[in-house]
C-alpha positions as CSV (number, residue, x, y, z in Angstrom):
1,M,-80.5,3.7,109.8
2,T,-82.9,2.1,112.2
3,I,-82.4,1.2,115.9
4,P,-82.2,-2.6,115.2
5,E,-79.6,-1.9,112.4
6,A,-77.7,0.3,114.9
7,M,-77.7,-2.5,117.4
8,I,-76.4,-5.0,114.9
9,L,-73.6,-2.7,114.0
10,G,-72.9,-2.0,117.6
11,A,-72.6,-5.7,118.3
12,V,-70.3,-6.2,115.4
13,Q,-68.1,-3.3,116.6
14,G,-68.1,-4.5,120.2
15,L,-67.0,-8.0,119.2
16,S,-64.6,-7.2,116.5
17,E,-62.8,-4.2,118.1
18,F,-61.1,-6.5,120.6
19,L,-60.8,-9.6,118.5
20,P,-58.0,-9.3,116.0
21,I,-60.2,-9.2,113.0
22,S,-60.7,-5.5,112.2
23,S,-63.8,-3.7,113.5
24,S,-63.9,-1.1,110.8
25,G,-63.6,-3.8,108.1
26,H,-66.5,-5.8,109.6
27,L,-68.6,-2.7,110.0
28,L,-68.1,-1.9,106.4
29,L,-69.0,-5.4,105.3
30,V,-72.1,-5.6,107.4
31,Q,-73.3,-2.3,106.1
32,K,-72.8,-3.4,102.5
33,L,-74.4,-6.8,103.1
34,L,-77.5,-5.5,104.9
35,K,-77.6,-2.3,102.7
36,I,-77.6,-0.1,105.8
37,S,-77.4,3.5,104.9
38,G,-76.2,6.4,107.1
39,S,-73.2,8.4,108.1
40,E,-70.7,5.5,108.1
41,L,-67.7,7.4,109.4
42,F,-69.5,9.2,112.2
43,F,-71.5,6.2,113.4
44,D,-68.3,4.0,113.2
45,T,-66.6,6.5,115.5
46,M,-69.6,6.7,117.9
47,V,-69.8,2.9,118.4
48,H,-66.0,2.9,118.9
49,A,-66.8,5.3,121.8
50,G,-69.1,2.6,123.2
51,T,-66.2,0.2,123.3
52,L,-64.2,2.9,125.1
53,A,-66.5,2.5,128.0
54,A,-66.1,-1.2,128.0
55,V,-62.3,-1.1,128.0
56,C,-62.3,1.5,130.8
57,V,-64.5,-0.8,133.0
58,V,-62.5,-4.0,132.4
59,L,-59.1,-2.3,132.7
60,W,-60.0,0.1,135.5
61,P,-57.4,-1.3,137.9
62,D,-54.6,-0.6,135.3
63,I,-56.1,2.8,134.5
64,W,-56.4,3.7,138.2
65,K,-52.7,2.9,138.7
66,L,-51.8,5.2,135.9
67,L,-54.0,8.0,137.3
68,K,-52.5,7.6,140.8
69,R,-48.9,7.7,139.5
70,P,-48.9,9.2,136.0
71,I,-45.1,9.7,135.9
72,Q,-44.0,6.1,135.2
73,P,-42.5,4.2,132.2
74,L,-45.9,2.7,131.1
75,T,-47.4,6.1,130.7
76,G,-44.4,7.2,128.5
77,F,-44.7,4.0,126.4
78,L,-48.4,4.5,125.8
79,I,-47.8,8.1,124.7
80,L,-44.9,7.0,122.4
81,A,-47.0,4.2,120.9
82,T,-49.8,6.6,120.2
83,L,-47.8,9.2,118.3
84,P,-47.4,7.3,115.0
85,A,-51.2,6.9,114.6
86,V,-51.8,10.6,115.5
87,V,-49.3,11.8,112.8
88,S,-50.6,9.3,110.2
89,A,-54.2,10.3,110.9
90,L,-53.4,14.0,110.4
91,L,-51.2,13.6,107.3
92,F,-53.2,10.9,105.5
93,R,-56.7,11.4,106.6
94,N,-58.2,11.8,103.1
95,L,-56.5,8.6,101.9
96,I,-57.7,6.7,104.9
97,E,-61.3,7.8,104.5
98,N,-61.2,7.0,100.8
99,A,-60.1,3.4,101.7
100,F,-63.6,2.9,103.2
101,S,-65.1,3.0,99.7
102,S,-62.8,0.3,98.2
103,T,-63.8,-3.4,98.8
104,L,-60.7,-4.5,96.8
105,F,-58.5,-2.7,99.3
106,L,-60.6,-4.2,102.1
107,G,-60.0,-7.7,100.9
108,I,-56.3,-7.1,100.6
109,A,-56.1,-5.5,104.0
110,F,-57.6,-8.6,105.6
111,F,-54.7,-10.6,104.1
112,F,-52.3,-8.2,105.9
113,T,-54.0,-8.8,109.2
114,S,-53.8,-12.6,108.6
115,A,-50.1,-12.4,107.7
116,A,-49.3,-10.3,110.8
117,L,-51.1,-12.8,113.0
118,F,-49.4,-15.8,111.4
119,T,-46.0,-14.2,111.7
120,S,-46.4,-13.0,115.2
121,E,-47.4,-16.5,116.4
122,Y,-44.4,-18.0,114.7
123,I,-42.0,-15.5,116.2
124,S,-43.6,-15.7,119.7
125,K,-43.1,-19.5,119.7
126,R,-39.4,-19.3,118.8
127,P,-36.9,-20.0,121.7
128,G,-36.1,-17.0,123.9
129,L,-37.4,-15.4,127.0
130,T,-40.5,-13.3,126.9
131,R,-40.5,-10.0,128.7
132,L,-43.1,-8.7,131.2
133,E,-44.0,-5.0,131.7
134,P,-40.7,-4.1,133.6
135,G,-38.7,-5.3,130.6
136,M,-40.5,-3.2,128.0
137,N,-38.5,-0.5,126.3
138,W,-39.0,2.5,123.9
139,I,-38.2,0.4,120.8
140,D,-41.1,-1.9,121.8
141,A,-43.4,1.1,122.1
142,I,-42.4,2.5,118.7
143,V,-42.9,-0.8,116.9
144,I,-46.3,-1.3,118.5
145,G,-47.2,2.4,117.6
146,I,-46.2,1.9,113.9
147,M,-48.4,-1.2,113.8
148,Q,-51.3,0.8,115.2
149,A,-50.8,3.5,112.6
150,L,-50.9,0.9,109.8
151,A,-54.2,-0.3,111.2
152,L,-56.0,3.0,110.6
153,V,-57.4,1.7,107.3
154,P,-60.3,-0.8,107.2
155,G,-59.5,-4.5,107.1
156,I,-56.3,-4.1,109.1
157,S,-57.1,-4.9,112.7
158,R,-55.9,-2.4,115.3
159,S,-55.9,-5.0,118.1
160,G,-54.4,-7.6,115.8
161,F,-51.6,-5.4,114.6
162,T,-50.7,-4.0,118.0
163,L,-50.8,-7.5,119.5
164,S,-48.6,-8.7,116.7
165,G,-46.2,-5.9,117.3
166,A,-45.9,-6.8,120.9
167,L,-45.4,-10.5,120.1
168,F,-42.8,-9.6,117.4
169,R,-40.9,-8.0,120.3
170,K,-41.3,-11.1,122.5
171,L,-43.4,-9.3,125.1
172,D,-45.5,-11.5,127.4
173,R,-48.8,-12.4,125.8
174,G,-50.9,-11.3,128.8
175,F,-49.1,-8.0,129.0
176,A,-49.3,-7.6,125.2
177,A,-53.1,-7.8,125.4
178,R,-53.3,-5.3,128.3
179,F,-51.1,-2.9,126.6
180,S,-53.0,-3.2,123.3
181,F,-56.3,-2.5,125.0
182,L,-54.9,0.4,127.1
183,L,-53.5,1.8,123.8
184,S,-57.0,1.7,122.4
185,I,-58.2,4.4,124.8
186,P,-56.2,7.4,123.4
187,A,-56.9,6.0,119.9
188,I,-60.6,5.9,120.3
189,L,-60.7,9.3,122.1
190,G,-58.7,10.9,119.3
191,A,-60.9,9.5,116.6
192,T,-64.0,10.6,118.5
193,V,-62.7,14.2,118.9
194,L,-61.7,14.4,115.3
195,Q,-65.0,13.2,114.1
196,I,-67.0,15.4,116.4
197,G,-64.9,18.3,115.1
198,D,-66.1,17.5,111.6
199,L,-69.7,17.3,112.8
200,S,-69.5,20.7,114.4
201,R,-68.3,22.2,111.1
202,G,-71.1,20.5,109.2
203,L,-68.9,18.2,107.2
204,I,-70.8,15.1,108.0
205,S,-74.4,14.4,109.2
206,A,-75.1,12.6,112.4
207,E,-77.7,9.8,112.8
208,P,-80.6,10.5,115.2
209,L,-79.6,10.4,118.9
210,P,-81.7,7.2,119.7
211,V,-80.0,5.3,116.9
212,V,-76.5,6.4,117.9
213,A,-77.3,5.6,121.6
214,A,-78.5,2.1,120.7
215,G,-75.4,1.4,118.7
216,M,-73.1,2.7,121.4
217,L,-74.8,0.8,124.3
218,T,-74.7,-2.4,122.4
219,A,-71.1,-1.9,121.5
220,A,-70.2,-1.3,125.1
221,V,-72.0,-4.4,126.4
222,V,-70.6,-6.7,123.7
223,G,-67.2,-5.1,124.0
224,F,-67.1,-5.8,127.7
225,F,-67.5,-9.5,127.2
226,A,-65.2,-9.6,124.2
227,I,-62.3,-8.1,126.2
228,K,-62.8,-10.6,129.0
229,I,-62.8,-13.4,126.5
230,M,-59.7,-12.1,124.7
231,L,-57.7,-11.5,127.8
232,N,-58.4,-15.1,129.0
233,M,-57.9,-16.6,125.6
234,L,-54.6,-15.0,124.7
235,T,-52.9,-16.4,127.8
236,K,-53.9,-20.0,126.9
237,H,-54.4,-20.2,123.1
238,S,-52.8,-18.9,119.9
239,L,-54.1,-16.3,117.5
240,L,-54.0,-18.7,114.6
241,I,-57.8,-19.1,114.5
242,F,-58.1,-15.4,113.8
243,A,-55.3,-15.6,111.2
244,Y,-57.2,-18.3,109.3
245,Y,-60.5,-16.4,109.7
246,T,-59.1,-13.2,108.2
247,L,-57.4,-15.1,105.4
248,V,-60.6,-16.8,104.4
249,L,-62.6,-13.6,104.8
250,G,-60.2,-11.7,102.6
251,I,-60.6,-14.3,99.8
252,I,-64.4,-14.2,100.1
253,V,-64.4,-10.4,99.9
254,L,-62.3,-10.4,96.8
255,I,-64.4,-13.1,95.1
256,I,-67.9,-11.8,96.1
257,F,-67.4,-8.0,96.0
């Protein structure tokens, strides 16, 4: 993989990590379209780490509040929502990694993302009060956590599924976005640690450091602006544009690939 190719993948990751369209699915598609070779799983994890820096910068006020007062309901909800993905990653890791080689599965997974976004928008628009952070409960956290666990496979968007889970539960749209992005922090950290563990055991090969650095830096910069755009957009607009996009993309993937 070359540095320009790494920057392309980093830009794709930074944009699609926080838009509800599946970053892993888009990385896989771009790699296939551009015939980019390399350690797909390792590089995918490293550019995810670049987006980790972006979310930490944008949401630093929220993170600082958690660090100053770690014993609070939001901390517990984040931990609870993280557990399903941790368990699923440990139990079904081989199945998840094998899914990266199936474009048929990828196309179908995009349909699932589209369906979740359509459904969540319909439910969120139904009559009934939405709940802000003080109204969140442990059931909300579990539902969002299960949705995140389902999004471990490519084509199913982590941000899309966690946002959908929050909207299913009638949580406020702005808070839903903040919680989804905060939840990405332990998810990205966990994936990075797991992948680095494989690297240390020689199970995968890493790209040269300049290539990885270029991808990570690009992902961080693009991710920063993507988060800003998404936080602003979600409070004023619906997710339907992304639902239509992933629906069409799923059809294209099944037809072309």
